C-alpha positions in Angstrom: 80.3 121.4 104.9 78.7 123.6 107.7 75.2 122.3 107.1 76.0 118.7 107.3 78.3 119.1 110.3 75.4 120.7 112.2 73.3 117.7 111.6 74.1 116.1 115.1 75.6 113.1 113.5 78.9 111.7 114.5 80.8 112.4 111.4 84.3 111.3 110.7 85.9 114.7 110.0 88.3 113.8 107.2 85.5 112.2 105.2 83.6 115.6 104.8 83.6 116.7 101.1 81.2 118.3 98.7 80.5 118.3 94.9 78.2 120.6 93.0 76.0 121.5 96.0 75.9 118.0 97.4 77.6 117.4 100.8 79.0 114.0 101.8 80.4 112.4 105.0 80.8 109.1 106.7 78.6 108.9 109.9 79.3 106.7 112.8 75.9 105.0 114.0 75.1 102.2 116.3 74.5 100.1 113.3 77.9 100.8 111.8 79.2 103.5 109.5 76.7 105.1 107.1 77.1 107.4 104.2 75.5 110.9 104.9 74.4 112.8 101.8 72.9 116.2 102.1 71.1 117.5 99.0 68.5 120.0 97.8 66.2 117.3 96.8 66.0 113.4 97.3 69.0 111.9 95.3 67.8 109.4 92.8 71.1 107.5 92.7 71.6 106.9 96.5 69.4 104.4 98.5 69.0 105.5 102.1 66.7 106.7 105.0 65.7 110.3 104.2 64.8 113.1 106.6 64.1 116.7 106.2 67.0 118.9 107.3 65.8 122.5 106.9 65.1 123.0 103.3 67.3 120.1 102.2 67.2 116.4 102.2 69.5 114.3 104.5 70.0 110.6 103.4 71.7 108.1 105.6 72.8 105.3 103.2 74.3 101.8 103.8 77.7 101.1 102.4 76.3 99.1 99.6 77.5 98.4 96.1 74.9 100.8 94.6 75.9 103.6 97.0 79.5 103.0 96.5 79.1 103.3 92.6 76.9 106.4 93.1 79.5 108.0 95.3 82.4 107.4 92.8 80.2 108.9 90.1 80.2 112.2 92.0 83.7 112.1 93.5 86.3 111.5 90.7 89.1 111.2 93.3 87.6 107.8 94.3 88.3 106.3 91.0 91.7 104.5 90.5 93.9 105.4 87.6 97.3 104.3 86.1 100.3 105.3 88.0 102.9 105.2 85.3 106.6 105.0 86.4 106.2 106.5 89.8 107.6 104.6 92.7 104.6 102.6 93.9 103.4 100.2 96.6 100.5 97.9 96.6 98.7 97.4 100.0 96.7 94.2 99.9 93.8 93.9 102.2 92.5 90.4 103.0 89.6 91.4 105.3 88.4 94.8 103.9 89.3 97.1 106.8 92.8 98.0 106.1 92.6 101.0 103.8 92.3 103.8 106.4 95.7 102.6 108.0 97.2 102.3 104.5 96.1 105.8 103.7 97.5 107.3 106.8 100.9 105.6 106.0 100.7 106.9 102.4 100.4 110.5 103.7 103.8 110.2 105.3 105.5 109.9 101.9 102.8 111.8 99.9 104.1 112.6 96.5 106.9 110.2 96.7 105.3 106.7 96.7 102.1 106.2 94.7 99.7 103.9 96.5 97.6 101.0 95.3 94.9 100.6 97.8 92.8 98.0 96.1 94.8 94.8 95.6 94.1 91.2 96.0 95.1 88.1 94.1 92.5 85.8 92.7 93.9 83.1 94.9 93.3 85.2 97.9 89.9 86.2 96.8 89.0 82.5 96.5 90.4 81.7 100.0 88.5 84.6 101.6 85.4 84.2 99.5 85.5 87.8 98.2 84.9 89.1 94.8 86.8 91.8 92.8 83.9 94.1 93.3 84.0 93.6 97.1 87.8 94.3 97.3 87.2 97.6 95.2 84.2 98.7 97.3 86.1 98.0 100.7 89.0 100.3 99.4 86.5 102.9 98.1 85.0 103.3 101.6 88.3 103.4 103.4 89.7 106.1 100.9 86.5 108.1 101.4 86.7 107.8 105.1 90.3 109.3 105.2 89.7 111.9 102.5 92.5 110.7 100.3 92.3 112.8 97.0 95.8 112.3 95.7 95.3 109.4 93.4 95.7 105.7 93.8 95.8 102.5 91.7 93.9 99.3 91.8 95.7 96.0 91.2 94.0 92.9 89.8 96.7 90.7 91.1 98.1 87.3 89.8 95.4 86.9 87.2 95.5 83.5 85.2 92.6 83.5 82.9 90.7 85.9 80.7 87.7 85.4 82.9 89.8 86.8 85.8 90.5 89.7 83.6 87.0 90.3 82.7 85.8 90.2 86.3 88.4 92.7 87.5 87.9 95.0 84.5 84.1 95.2 85.3 85.0 96.1 88.9 87.1 99.1 87.8 90.7 97.9 88.2 93.4 99.8 86.4 96.5 97.7 87.0 96.5 94.1 85.8 99.2 91.6 87.0 99.4 88.5 84.9 100.8 85.3 86.5 101.9 82.7 83.8 103.7 80.6 86.4 101.9 77.4 85.4 103.4 77.9 81.8 106.9 78.2 82.9 108.9 74.9 82.2 111.4 74.5 85.0 112.9 71.4 83.2 114.9 73.8 81.1 117.3 74.5 83.9 118.7 71.0 84.1 118.0 69.8 80.5 120.7 68.7 78.1 121.1 70.4 74.8 119.4 67.6 73.0 116.5 67.7 75.4 116.3 71.6 75.0 116.0 71.0 71.1 113.3 68.3 71.8 111.2 70.6 74.1 111.6 73.7 72.0 110.2 71.8 69.0 106.8 71.5 70.8 106.5 75.3 71.2 104.2 77.4 69.0 105.6 79.2 66.0 104.9 82.6 67.7 107.6 81.9 70.4 110.1 79.5 68.9 113.8 80.2 69.0 114.1 81.2 65.3 111.0 83.7 65.7 112.9 85.5 68.6 115.7 86.6 66.3 118.1 86.5 69.2 120.4 83.6 68.3 124.0 84.9 68.1 123.2 88.4 69.4 125.3 90.0 72.0 124.2 92.6 74.6 126.9 94.6 76.2 125.8 97.5 78.4 126.6 98.8 82.0 128.2 95.8 83.6 126.5 93.1 81.6 127.8 91.1 78.7 125.3 88.5 77.5 125.6 86.5 74.3 122.7 84.4 73.0 124.6 81.2 71.9 122.4 78.2 71.2 122.3 76.7 74.7 121.5 80.1 76.3 118.7 80.9 73.9 117.2 77.5 73.9 117.1 77.4 77.7 115.3 80.7 77.8 112.9 79.7 75.0 112.0 76.4 76.7 111.7 77.9 80.2 109.6 80.9 79.2 108.2 80.5 75.7 104.8 79.1 76.6 104.6 81.7 79.5 105.3 84.6 77.1 102.6 83.3 74.7 100.1 83.1 77.5 101.0 86.7 78.6 100.5 88.0 75.1 97.3 86.4 74.7 96.1 87.8 78.0 97.3 91.4 77.0 95.4 91.1 73.7 92.3 90.1 75.4 92.6 92.9 78.0 93.3 95.5 75.3 90.2 94.4 73.3 88.1 94.4 76.5 89.3 97.7 77.9 88.7 99.6 74.6 89.4 103.2 75.4 89.8 102.7 79.1 93.5 103.3 80.2 95.2 100.3 82.0 98.6 99.2 83.2 100.1 95.8 82.7 102.5 93.9 84.9 104.2 90.5 84.1 105.0 88.4 87.0 107.4 85.2 86.8 108.3 85.3 90.4 106.6 82.2 91.6 109.0 79.7 89.9 111.4 77.2 91.2 114.6 78.9 89.8 115.8 82.4 89.6 115.4 84.3 86.3 118.8 84.8 84.7 119.9 88.0 83.2 119.8 86.4 79.8 116.4 85.1 80.5 115.1 88.5 81.5 116.4 89.9 78.2 114.7 87.1 76.3 111.4 87.8 78.1 111.3 91.5 77.5 112.6 91.1 73.9 109.7 88.8 73.1 107.1 90.8 74.8 108.1 93.8 73.0 108.2 91.8 69.6 104.7 90.6 70.4 103.3 94.0 70.9 102.8 93.8 74.7 103.2 97.0 76.7 104.0 96.8 80.3 104.8 99.1 83.2 106.4 96.6 85.6 108.0 93.1 85.6 108.6 90.8 88.4 111.5 88.3 87.8 112.3 85.5 90.2 115.4 87.0 92.0 118.1 85.0 93.7 117.5 84.1 97.4 114.0 83.6 99.0 111.1 86.0 99.2 108.9 84.2 101.8 105.7 85.6 103.1 105.8 88.2 105.8 109.4 88.0 106.8 112.7 89.5 105.7 114.7 88.4 102.7 116.5 85.1 103.1 119.8 84.8 101.3 123.1 86.5 100.8 122.7 90.1 100.4 125.9 90.7 98.4 124.7 88.0 95.9 121.2 89.7 95.8 122.8 93.1 95.1 124.8 91.7 92.2 121.8 89.8 90.7 119.5 92.8 91.2 121.9 95.3 89.7 121.8 93.2 86.5 118.0 93.2 86.4 117.9 97.0 87.0 120.3 97.6 84.1 118.1 95.5 81.9 114.9 97.3 82.9 116.7 100.7 82.1 118.0 99.4 78.6 114.8 97.8 77.5 112.2 100.1 79.2 112.3 102.0 81.3 109.9 99.9 83.4 109.6 99.2 87.1 111.0 96.1 88.8 108.3 94.5 91.0 108.9 93.0 94.4 106.2 90.3 95.0 105.8 89.0 98.5 107.6 92.2 99.1 106.5 93.0 102.6 109.0 93.1 105.5 112.0 92.8 103.3 113.7 95.6 105.1 117.3 94.4 104.4 116.9 94.8 100.7 114.8 98.0 100.3 117.9 100.3 100.4 119.6 98.3 97.8 116.6 98.2 95.6 115.9 101.9 95.9 119.5 102.8 95.1 119.9 100.5 92.1 116.6 101.5 90.5 116.5 105.2 91.4 112.9 104.6 92.5 111.7 102.6 89.4 110.2 100.0 91.8 106.9 98.5 92.6 106.3 96.9 96.1 103.6 94.4 96.5 102.3 93.3 99.9 99.2 91.4 101.0 99.4 89.2 104.1 101.4 91.6 106.3 98.2 93.7 106.7 96.4 90.6 107.9 99.2 90.0 110.5 98.8 93.5 111.8 94.9 92.8 112.3 96.0 89.7 114.3 98.4 91.9 116.3 95.5 94.1 117.2 93.4 91.1 118.3 96.3 89.7 120.3 96.4 92.9 122.3 92.7 93.3 122.6 91.6 89.6 123.1 94.5 87.4 123.9 92.3 84.4 124.6 90.7 84.6 121.2 94.0 85.1 119.5 95.3 81.9 121.2 92.3 80.1 119.7 93.2 81.4 116.3 96.9 80.3 116.8 96.0 76.9 117.8 93.8 76.4 114.7 96.6 77.8 112.6 99.0 75.2 113.8 96.5 72.5 112.9 96.0 73.9 109.4 99.5 74.9 108.4 100.8 71.8 106.7 97.8 71.8 104.4 97.7 75.7 103.8 101.4 76.0 103.1 101.4 74.0 100.0 100.8 76.8 97.5 103.3 79.2 99.2 107.0 79.5 99.4 107.5 79.3 103.2 110.1 77.5 105.4 108.4 77.7 108.8 108.4 74.6 110.8 105.8 73.5 113.3 108.4 72.0 115.7 110.0 75.4 115.8 106.9 77.4 116.5 106.3 78.3 120.1 103.7 76.0 121.9 100.6 78.0 123.0 101.2 77.1 126.8 104.7 78.6 126.5 103.6 82.0 125.1 103.6 84.9 127.5 103.4 87.9 125.2 100.8 87.2 122.5 101.3 90.2 120.3 105.1 89.5 120.4 104.3 86.1 118.9 103.9 87.7 115.5 107.6 88.6 115.6 108.7 84.9 115.9 109.7 83.7 112.4 107.8 80.4 112.3 104.7 81.5 114.1 104.5 84.5 111.8 104.6 82.4 108.7 102.2 79.9 110.1 99.7 82.7 110.9 100.2 84.3 107.5 99.4 81.5 105.2 96.5 80.1 107.3 94.4 83.3 106.8 91.9 81.6 104.4 91.1 78.8 106.8 90.8 81.1 109.7 88.4 83.5 107.9 86.2 80.9 106.4 86.2 78.1 108.9 82.6 77.2 110.1 81.3 75.1 113.1 79.1 72.0 112.8 76.1 74.4 113.1 77.4 76.2 110.0 78.2 79.3 112.1 81.5 81.3 111.5 84.0 79.8 114.0 86.4 82.9 114.0 85.2 85.4 111.2 82.4 87.1 113.1 84.3 87.7 116.3 87.5 88.5 114.2 85.7 91.4 112.4 83.6 92.6 115.4 86.9 93.2 117.4 88.5 95.2 114.6 85.3 97.2 113.8 84.9 98.0 117.5 88.5 99.1 117.8 89.4 100.8 114.4 92.0 103.0 115.7 94.1 100.2 117.1 94.1 98.4 113.8 94.7 101.7 111.7 97.6 102.7 114.1 99.2 99.3 113.7 99.1 99.6 109.9 100.2 103.2 109.8 103.3 102.5 111.9 104.1 99.3 109.9 103.7 100.7 106.4 105.5 104.0 107.3 108.5 101.8 107.9 108.0 100.1 104.5 107.3 103.2 102.4 110.1 105.4 103.8 112.7 102.5 103.3 111.7 102.4 99.6 112.8 105.9 98.9 116.3 106.5 97.3 118.7 108.2 99.7 119.1 111.9 99.2 122.2 113.7 98.3 
């Protein structure tokens, strides 16, 4: 890279790399970061401003979709791939600037936790008005900037339709999380035996009780002893039968659409009213296997509460007992990873999870990276952060509807009472309020149709990238190291 580094460009050192005589780096310019490409002749696949540099051509390229795709075609380490049964962590990014901090944290556990740098749910994309392609490209530029060459995944998160699958597959995702929550029938938990018979009669033949072949079967392994008598089976069939049929349909569509492209599949039933019992877990995976679905991870609904951006809420002993059963089932019917959705900041349970799974775990985070962006803004521009907080208080009751949160406005500090604005992010109610109002903050416009917050929000972070990256690095190191099984 000697020739490119002698170009008088302000290059980010860790981004410098080469491929077949072409040299690449990320240059810092007054107009923002640019891709620098040094070649023997003008490159046809990159768009940019070209100058002669000795006998070679130097191209300065905007960070566009075309240039991102061209860069990935030259640097294979920028392409996501399946991660298998490695301990893994998804690091969602709602604003597109978090990947450098994520990469730095991943280096602290290099080889021990496989990262997913591109991850965002369809719900979050809708709220932030981003596309699967934009999420992938933002992650690509962050990975390139930091020179991460040790592999990563890309999670198309909480997909509900085949159109969601198609859009994410076209953008290059490799990990597909299916959310059949709207097909789960929570009436099963309180239904009588007669009602269960009535409800089960409405299910398709593919997933009815008889088709499962589980009636009367007993499963005894490790510390579990589960028998599928009629009430137990019918409850599982009614609660999850339609969800399983939906998952199987989504899997078949993905397999056809992907063709020879490798992919990984996760099933998520975590966003439901009632926990997934051990018998229901066995029913789900038995049916998935019978229907030909292959999955790498599963997210049951565990006991207790997994709320956004805060620690686990519930009895830790009860969680350990419940999780131990789910881990035993994952070993018996897999192996596959157990997935923790809304998994950020659950520091009290990470040691339990790591020990009981021996690392067969996938952690999924999203909003905690947005909160660290707010922490940076609170330190850099407290007055602006106050404006965001006041707006979040106004929006909370509307924005909380689709989330499992328990923060209350009456318990959140009043703006006039706040002395330490970064510290506000450590107060339970304020933290959840700021967490779930991200979509409103990032998309709110004024009467003149200008962005109310977004432009200033992004300008502050882009102008102080090390503050945000340092926050993320520190925060995620704490997460990733806690996920590792204890040595010895």
